Phi, psi and omega in degrees: 000128173284142179259271183271132179239010176173169177262119179272341182181157172233118183237134184209156180277150177215151177295321177219088190301322186289324176291318178295319184296321181300317180300314177298324180291314182293308192269333184240358178074016175290116179282093189291131176276108184297343179293330177225356173083020172222201183215143174257112174273111188275144177204171179219119186273093178283340183298320188267289179191161178304124177237133174277065189248165176199161181253125181260135174249122184210121171276143178244154174305148179303328181268018177298142176264355184300335179266000179295147004283000180287151180260004185284162183263013181214163171215144177258147176239121173248139175278133178233163189274318187220085190300317182294317180292320177303316183297323179294318179295310180304317180298318178296340177267003176085022178252120182268151171287149177280320174213181186292153171298145177240137175253116188234178175294347183256350183131195182259139180231143170210164185225144176224173176241140172273171186302339178258020174074026179264133180278131183242126178262130180255127185226123170255103185293164174291140176290146177292000000 
C-alpha cells in the first residue's frame, strides 16, 4: 500500500500574512490568490491514478489555532491514496488521530502528530 504520494501543502504562521504573501509575489513571482492569501500549485499524478491534487502554499495569522495541538509554527499536508485504510494501518502502528476525519468538498482530511509534536494533515483529494 502506498502511503504518502505527494505534498499537499506548506502552512506556516506569519506576523503579517498578507504582507509576507505580497513579498513572495513581488520577489519570487508566486501569484497570490487574494481570496485566501496563498497559492495552489496544480499537478496531476498519473503514476497512481488521476488525482485532483495541488500543493498549497499558505501563510496563516500568528494566532491561528489550525496547527493545534502542536506549538510549532508550521504544519505539513501530505497527499495520500486511501486515507481510511491508511488511518487503520497507522492506528495498528500505535499512531492516533488528533481529531475525527472530515469529508469535505476538497476531499478527506485527518490529522496526526509526529514524535516531535509536529501536526501532520493527511489529505485524500477528490478523484477527477
